[in-house]
Residue frames relative to the residue before (quaternion, step in Angstrom):
aa qw qx qy qz dx dy dz
M 1.0000 0.0000 0.0000 0.0000 0.00 0.00 0.00
K 0.3277 -0.7277 0.5650 0.2094 3.54 -0.90 0.96
T 0.3074 -0.7367 0.5771 0.1724 3.53 -0.97 0.96
V 0.2414 0.7929 -0.5019 0.2473 3.53 0.24 1.34
V 0.2093 -0.7225 0.6364 0.1707 3.46 -1.41 0.30
V 0.1868 -0.7826 0.5859 0.0967 3.61 -0.53 1.13
R 0.3237 -0.8001 0.4845 0.1425 3.49 -0.52 1.28
N 0.8091 0.2295 -0.1004 0.5316 3.63 0.91 -0.83
V 0.0788 0.7835 -0.6107 0.0835 3.53 -0.68 1.11
D 0.4937 -0.6233 0.5189 0.3140 3.59 -1.24 0.48
R 0.1703 -0.8085 0.5601 0.0600 3.56 -0.76 1.04
A 0.5577 -0.5642 0.4801 0.3743 3.55 -1.21 0.51
D 0.6124 -0.5901 0.3819 0.3618 3.55 -1.09 0.77
A 0.5515 -0.6660 0.4112 0.2883 3.53 -0.83 1.09
A 0.6653 0.5231 -0.2971 0.4422 3.55 0.93 -0.91
V 0.6394 0.5186 -0.2994 0.4822 3.54 1.13 -0.85
V 0.6385 0.5329 -0.3154 0.4571 3.57 1.00 -0.86
K 0.6349 0.5182 -0.3228 0.4735 3.56 1.04 -0.78
R 0.6280 0.5266 -0.3279 0.4700 3.63 1.03 -0.74
L 0.6498 0.5168 -0.2987 0.4706 3.54 1.00 -0.84
G 0.6493 0.5245 -0.3132 0.4530 3.55 0.97 -0.85
A 0.6371 0.5338 -0.3279 0.4490 3.58 1.04 -0.77
L 0.6662 0.5211 -0.3061 0.4369 3.57 1.10 -0.57
G 0.3966 -0.7332 0.4621 0.3026 3.56 1.10 -0.68
A 0.6968 -0.5190 0.3198 0.3780 3.54 -1.23 0.56
S 0.6879 0.5060 -0.3037 0.4224 3.60 0.75 -0.99
T 0.6846 0.4752 -0.2928 0.4688 3.59 0.86 -0.93
V 0.6561 0.5031 -0.3212 0.4618 3.56 0.95 -0.82
H 0.6244 0.5412 -0.3345 0.4532 3.58 1.01 -0.75
E 0.6703 0.4702 -0.2990 0.4901 3.58 0.94 -0.87
A 0.6779 0.4982 -0.3109 0.4422 3.60 0.89 -0.83
Y 0.6685 0.4954 -0.2635 0.4881 3.55 1.27 -0.48
G 0.5650 -0.6117 0.3735 0.4089 3.50 1.28 0.38
R 0.5774 -0.6128 0.3417 0.4177 3.56 1.22 0.68
A 0.4632 0.6598 -0.4427 0.3926 3.55 1.07 0.84
G 0.7805 0.4314 -0.2417 0.3825 3.59 -1.25 0.12
L 0.5248 0.6438 -0.4288 0.3553 3.62 1.20 0.09
M 0.3840 -0.7135 0.5367 0.2351 3.60 -0.82 0.99
K 0.6558 -0.5287 0.3655 0.3960 3.53 -1.19 0.49
P 0.5519 -0.6899 0.3668 0.2913 3.55 -0.91 0.97
Y 0.4968 0.6337 -0.4668 0.3658 3.61 1.15 0.07
L 0.5573 0.5439 -0.4122 0.4730 3.58 1.24 -0.18
R 0.0366 0.8114 -0.5783 0.0762 3.57 -0.60 1.15
P 0.5573 -0.5974 0.4398 0.3730 3.59 -1.14 0.58
A 0.5243 -0.6367 0.4763 0.3049 3.51 -1.06 0.85
W 0.7711 0.0285 -0.0308 0.6353 3.60 1.20 -0.56
A 0.5531 -0.6553 0.4211 0.2955 3.53 -1.07 0.86
G 0.7798 0.3793 -0.2697 0.4188 3.53 -1.13 0.72
G 0.5267 0.6376 -0.4231 0.3702 3.54 1.19 -0.11
E 0.0614 -0.7792 0.6233 0.0248 3.57 -1.11 0.71
A 0.0839 0.7898 -0.6053 0.0531 3.53 -1.07 0.69
A 0.0071 0.7426 -0.6697 -0.0074 3.49 -1.30 0.64
G 0.2264 0.7953 -0.5328 0.1797 3.51 -0.88 0.87
T 0.5372 -0.5890 0.4838 0.3610 3.55 -1.32 -0.02
A 0.4831 -0.7283 0.4190 0.2464 3.58 -0.79 1.08
V 0.0839 -0.6711 0.7342 0.0598 3.40 -1.18 0.96
T 0.2092 -0.8326 0.5079 0.0708 3.59 -0.47 1.15
V 0.1003 -0.7594 0.6413 0.0443 3.51 -1.26 0.71
L 0.1255 -0.7192 0.6748 0.1075 3.52 -1.15 0.78
A 0.0254 -0.8074 0.5853 -0.0701 3.48 -0.55 1.36
H 0.4254 -0.6872 0.5276 0.2615 3.53 -1.34 0.18
P 0.6578 -0.5314 0.3272 0.4218 3.65 -1.05 0.57
G 0.8669 0.1102 -0.1140 0.4726 3.47 -1.00 1.00
D 0.6715 0.4458 -0.2829 0.5199 3.60 1.25 0.37
N 0.1068 -0.8287 0.5489 0.0247 3.59 -0.48 1.19
W 0.2386 0.8079 -0.5073 0.1819 3.61 1.20 0.34
M 0.7260 0.4528 -0.2543 0.4509 3.61 0.79 -0.97
I 0.5414 0.5732 -0.4174 0.4518 3.60 1.18 -0.27
H 0.6392 0.5162 -0.3206 0.4713 3.56 1.00 -0.83
V 0.6282 0.5412 -0.3212 0.4574 3.55 1.06 -0.87
A 0.6900 0.5233 -0.2811 0.4136 3.57 0.94 -1.00
V 0.5347 0.6441 -0.4192 0.3516 3.59 1.10 -0.62
E 0.6405 0.5596 -0.3192 0.4179 3.61 0.94 -0.86
Q 0.7079 0.4739 -0.2505 0.4599 3.56 1.15 -0.75
C 0.5546 0.6361 -0.3865 0.3720 3.60 1.23 -0.10
R 0.1796 -0.7495 0.6319 0.0815 3.46 -1.22 0.73
P 0.6444 -0.4825 0.3867 0.4499 3.61 -1.24 0.21
G 0.7712 0.3112 -0.2655 0.4877 3.53 -0.96 0.97
D 0.5564 0.5812 -0.4245 0.4152 3.63 1.18 -0.02
I 0.1788 -0.7162 0.6563 0.1559 3.49 -1.42 0.25
L 0.3582 -0.7577 0.5073 0.2006 3.59 -0.75 1.01
V 0.0897 -0.7954 0.5993 0.0084 3.58 -0.82 1.07
V 0.0983 -0.8296 0.5495 -0.0139 3.55 -0.48 1.23
G 0.1037 -0.7538 0.6480 0.0347 3.55 -0.76 1.15
C 0.2804 -0.7531 0.5786 0.1394 3.57 -1.19 0.59
S 0.5196 -0.6725 0.4415 0.2877 3.57 -1.02 0.87
A 0.7773 0.0533 -0.0454 0.6252 3.59 1.27 -0.29
D 0.6881 -0.4998 0.3364 0.4043 3.53 -1.26 0.50
N 0.1527 0.7999 -0.5606 0.1505 3.58 -0.85 0.98
T 0.1239 -0.8066 0.5733 0.0730 3.59 -1.11 0.68
D 0.3506 0.7606 -0.4814 0.2584 3.55 1.29 0.23
G 0.5342 -0.6399 0.4574 0.3099 3.59 -1.15 0.60
M 0.0405 -0.8635 0.5021 -0.0270 3.51 0.35 1.33
F 0.7740 0.2636 -0.1224 0.5626 3.62 1.24 -0.23
G 0.0589 0.8076 -0.5837 0.0608 3.50 -0.97 0.93
D 0.8019 -0.3572 0.1968 0.4366 3.54 -1.28 -0.18
L 0.6114 0.5474 -0.3763 0.4301 3.63 1.05 -0.52
L 0.6549 0.4648 -0.3108 0.5084 3.58 0.95 -0.75
A 0.6247 0.5361 -0.3433 0.4522 3.58 0.99 -0.73
T 0.6278 0.5343 -0.3339 0.4571 3.58 1.01 -0.78
S 0.6464 0.5287 -0.2928 0.4657 3.54 1.01 -0.86
L 0.6856 0.4802 -0.2826 0.4684 3.56 0.89 -0.99
K 0.6391 0.5404 -0.3209 0.4434 3.58 0.97 -0.90
A 0.6224 0.5502 -0.3272 0.4503 3.58 1.05 -0.80
R 0.7208 0.4134 -0.2427 0.5007 3.62 1.13 -0.58
G 0.5877 -0.6257 0.3602 0.3652 3.58 1.23 0.24
V 0.3744 0.7343 -0.4865 0.2897 3.54 1.19 0.41
T 0.4150 -0.7691 0.4338 0.2195 3.64 -0.74 0.93
G 0.7862 -0.1834 0.1471 0.5715 3.62 1.15 -0.43
L 0.3506 -0.7134 0.5724 0.2014 3.50 -1.42 -0.01
V 0.0977 -0.7431 0.6600 0.0517 3.57 -1.11 0.80
I 0.0759 0.8335 -0.5376 0.1023 3.57 -0.56 1.13
D 0.3183 -0.7516 0.5510 0.1737 3.56 -0.84 1.04
A 0.6133 0.4414 -0.3653 0.5436 3.52 0.84 1.11
G 0.6943 -0.5005 0.3288 0.3992 3.58 -1.14 -0.48
C 0.1233 -0.7537 0.6274 0.1522 3.54 -1.28 0.15
R 0.1826 -0.7721 0.5988 0.1089 3.55 -1.26 0.20
D 0.7013 0.4403 -0.3520 0.4363 3.62 -1.35 -0.08
V 0.1209 0.8616 -0.4868 0.0783 3.53 1.10 0.70
K 0.6161 0.5525 -0.3365 0.4493 3.60 1.02 -0.87
S 0.6827 0.4829 -0.2787 0.4724 3.57 0.87 -0.98
L 0.6408 0.5346 -0.3268 0.4436 3.55 0.93 -0.89
R 0.6373 0.5084 -0.3061 0.4916 3.60 1.05 -0.81
E 0.6880 0.5012 -0.2945 0.4344 3.59 0.81 -0.94
M 0.7261 0.3913 -0.2381 0.5128 3.55 1.11 -0.64
S 0.3924 -0.7686 0.4255 0.2726 3.57 1.39 0.15
F 0.3903 0.6618 -0.5207 0.3722 3.53 0.94 1.06
P 0.2637 -0.8115 0.5058 0.1272 3.57 -0.42 1.23
V 0.0321 -0.7878 0.6147 -0.0223 3.53 -0.99 0.98
W 0.1282 -0.7487 0.6447 0.0863 3.57 -1.10 0.79
S 0.0657 0.8354 -0.5368 0.0988 3.57 -0.51 1.12
K 0.6070 -0.5520 0.4446 0.3594 3.54 -1.34 0.24
A 0.8018 0.0011 0.0682 0.5937 3.55 1.05 -0.78
I 0.3129 -0.6438 0.6493 0.2570 3.47 -1.47 0.15
S 0.1601 0.7967 -0.5620 0.1544 3.57 -0.68 1.11
A 0.3946 -0.7174 0.5301 0.2205 3.51 -0.96 0.92
K 0.4704 0.7016 -0.4362 0.3103 3.59 1.25 -0.31
G 0.3701 -0.7552 0.5075 0.1873 3.60 -0.80 1.03
T 0.3341 -0.7381 0.5582 0.1790 3.53 -1.34 0.18
V 0.4307 -0.6719 0.5490 0.2483 3.49 -1.43 0.17
K 0.2706 -0.6971 0.6283 0.2148 3.58 -1.38 0.02
A 0.2792 0.8155 -0.4475 0.2381 3.47 0.16 1.35
T 0.8002 0.2863 -0.0867 0.5198 3.53 1.12 -0.81
L 0.4311 -0.7232 0.4870 0.2321 3.54 -0.85 0.99
G 0.0737 -0.7565 0.6461 0.0691 3.54 -1.15 0.65
A 0.5201 -0.6258 0.4682 0.3445 3.55 -0.88 -0.88
V 0.1954 -0.7703 0.5959 0.1151 3.57 -1.26 0.50
N 0.8342 0.0920 -0.1495 0.5227 3.51 -1.06 0.97
V 0.4686 0.5568 -0.5227 0.4440 3.49 0.74 1.26
P 0.6233 -0.5195 0.3831 0.4414 3.67 -1.10 0.33
V 0.0299 -0.7888 0.6138 -0.0130 3.57 -0.97 0.92
V 0.3176 -0.6832 0.6080 0.2504 3.51 -1.31 0.29
C 0.0261 0.7999 -0.5972 0.0538 3.52 -0.71 1.11
A 0.8375 -0.0911 0.0077 0.5387 3.54 -0.65 1.19
G 0.7753 -0.4112 0.1876 0.4411 3.57 0.89 0.96
I 0.6994 0.4383 -0.2611 0.5006 3.53 1.29 -0.05
N 0.3743 -0.7180 0.5304 0.2513 3.55 -0.88 0.89
V 0.1041 -0.8164 0.5679 0.0107 3.58 -0.76 1.08
E 0.1821 -0.7733 0.5985 0.1034 3.56 -0.79 1.02
P 0.5726 -0.5610 0.4440 0.4003 3.61 -1.07 0.53
G 0.7977 0.2911 -0.2383 0.4712 3.50 -1.01 0.93
D 0.4568 0.6574 -0.4676 0.3749 3.60 1.23 0.05
A 0.4794 -0.6379 0.5128 0.3168 3.55 -1.24 0.41
V 0.1031 -0.7868 0.6084 0.0151 3.57 -0.98 0.94
V 0.0323 -0.7801 0.6248 -0.0041 3.60 -0.85 0.95
A 0.0351 0.8151 -0.5722 0.0837 3.58 -0.75 1.11
D 0.1326 0.7533 -0.6366 0.0984 3.57 -1.10 0.79
D 0.7906 -0.3061 0.2277 0.4790 3.54 -1.28 -0.38
D 0.6604 0.5204 -0.3138 0.4411 3.64 1.17 -0.47
G 0.7231 -0.3881 0.2611 0.5083 3.59 1.17 -0.31
V 0.4895 -0.6390 0.5134 0.2975 3.52 -1.41 -0.28
V 0.1049 -0.7997 0.5911 -0.0045 3.55 -0.82 1.11
V 0.1310 -0.7801 0.6066 0.0794 3.62 -0.93 0.89
V 0.1135 -0.7767 0.6189 0.0281 3.53 -0.91 1.04
R 0.4768 -0.6693 0.4842 0.3005 3.56 -0.75 1.02
R 0.6179 -0.6053 0.3670 0.3422 3.50 -1.06 0.86
K 0.6930 0.4897 -0.2872 0.4444 3.58 0.99 -0.75
D 0.6882 0.4676 -0.2641 0.4878 3.57 1.31 -0.36
A 0.4697 0.7518 -0.4091 0.2163 3.55 1.23 -0.38
A 0.6761 0.4907 -0.3146 0.4507 3.60 0.86 -0.88
E 0.6499 0.5092 -0.3178 0.4662 3.61 0.95 -0.87
V 0.6552 0.5083 -0.3126 0.4632 3.60 0.93 -0.83
A 0.6424 0.5214 -0.3273 0.4564 3.57 0.95 -0.84
A 0.6550 0.5011 -0.3152 0.4695 3.63 0.94 -0.79
K 0.6715 0.4887 -0.3019 0.4681 3.58 0.92 -0.84
G 0.6505 0.5292 -0.3034 0.4525 3.52 1.07 -0.83
E 0.6368 0.5218 -0.3229 0.4668 3.58 1.01 -0.74
K 0.6457 0.5076 -0.3150 0.4756 3.57 1.03 -0.78
R 0.6357 0.5221 -0.3158 0.4727 3.55 1.02 -0.83
H 0.6484 0.5257 -0.3122 0.4536 3.58 0.95 -0.89
A 0.6519 0.5044 -0.3173 0.4690 3.59 0.94 -0.83
D 0.6385 0.5228 -0.3138 0.4696 3.58 0.97 -0.88
E 0.6908 0.4761 -0.2984 0.4551 3.61 0.91 -0.82
E 0.5776 0.5704 -0.3845 0.4396 3.57 1.13 -0.52
G 0.6407 0.5107 -0.3176 0.4773 3.61 1.05 -0.82
K 0.6653 0.4987 -0.3052 0.4643 3.58 0.92 -0.83
R 0.6217 0.5456 -0.3402 0.4472 3.54 1.03 -0.77
K 0.6473 0.5025 -0.3266 0.4710 3.61 0.94 -0.77
Q 0.6523 0.4981 -0.3423 0.4574 3.63 0.93 -0.73
L 0.6515 0.5162 -0.3142 0.4587 3.59 1.00 -0.85
A 0.6471 0.5192 -0.3190 0.4582 3.54 1.00 -0.86
A 0.6701 0.4989 -0.2818 0.4718 3.61 1.19 -0.63
G 0.6577 -0.5417 0.2963 0.4315 3.57 1.31 0.02
A 0.4555 0.6702 -0.4848 0.3290 3.61 1.17 0.00
L 0.3574 -0.7194 0.5533 0.2201 3.54 -1.24 0.53
G 0.5649 -0.6008 0.4666 0.3197 3.50 -1.14 0.80
L 0.5577 0.6093 -0.3801 0.4162 3.59 1.12 -0.57
D 0.7366 0.3910 -0.2156 0.5080 3.56 0.98 -0.85
M 0.6281 0.5517 -0.3431 0.4282 3.60 0.97 -0.80
Y 0.7821 0.3167 -0.1590 0.5126 3.55 1.03 -0.86
N 0.4397 -0.7322 0.4325 0.2889 3.56 1.30 0.36
M 0.2280 0.8240 -0.4826 0.1900 3.52 0.88 1.01
R 0.5344 0.6866 -0.4024 0.2847 3.59 1.12 -0.65
E 0.7087 0.4580 -0.2964 0.4474 3.60 0.73 -1.01
P 0.6881 0.4557 -0.3274 0.4602 3.68 0.70 -0.75
L 0.6002 0.5402 -0.3620 0.4658 3.59 1.09 -0.54
A 0.6686 0.4842 -0.3087 0.4725 3.57 0.95 -0.85
K 0.6468 0.5178 -0.3202 0.4593 3.60 1.01 -0.76
A 0.6485 0.5124 -0.3049 0.4733 3.56 1.20 -0.62
G 0.6201 -0.5945 0.3151 0.4033 3.60 1.31 -0.17
L 0.4492 0.6874 -0.4703 0.3232 3.54 1.21 0.15
I 0.0460 -0.7852 0.6173 0.0138 3.62 -0.90 0.93
Y 0.3070 -0.7068 0.6100 0.1846 3.50 -1.37 0.54
I 0.0699 -0.7640 0.6405 0.0331 3.50 -1.15 0.83
D 0.5230 -0.6840 0.4259 0.2779 3.56 -1.09 0.68
K 0.7866 0.1262 -0.0528 0.6021 3.55 1.18 -0.66
P 0.6035 -0.5297 0.4282 0.4145 3.59 -1.19 0.40
E 0.4970 -0.6349 0.5045 0.3087 3.56 -1.13 0.71
T 0.1822 -0.7764 0.5928 0.1118 3.58 -1.02 0.74
D 0.5857 -0.5882 0.4217 0.3650 3.55 -1.22 0.52
């Protein structure tokens, strides 16, 4: 592994990332052909946080947050920091001091395949974090990693500049070259769902809206008026 910091990366268009963020993780995941969803063990440190941004990536080592500090300098407004770890780890590698530094640079949030801490402070400062664990265990600054290189975070390959959308439903990564297409598909899906939501609110059944009755019957489902008796 090269211990490098890449200063200049191509980022997904900011306006497109904003559109993806407005759709939310679930709709973006569906619009992306159900691709890009990080493993569900990544959970928000506090409920209700939302973030969308362009990935600045970090490859760190277990229990060592040195490269996160290095990465802060490379962040621009609208970025989201994505931290992959070279081995399984749950130590609290990120807390409110780093969050304060990132927030000052306009970073929208953090996704880390390890632990975080200072959850109360993170919530109070409205800085959203998605992590593998909550842990008070501290870390060291001893081993070099890399910044703005491809990383694997919670099962998904993340390239610097990719679009990232995160909320209570999870974290989705959309490749930079696919972002505009996925945003358009997601907006169409959202509009379609709005129409369906109105029908359901008016009392329509999904069984009829989605034409489920015939395939259910073909699969062998039967209705009876009373429970069968011996």
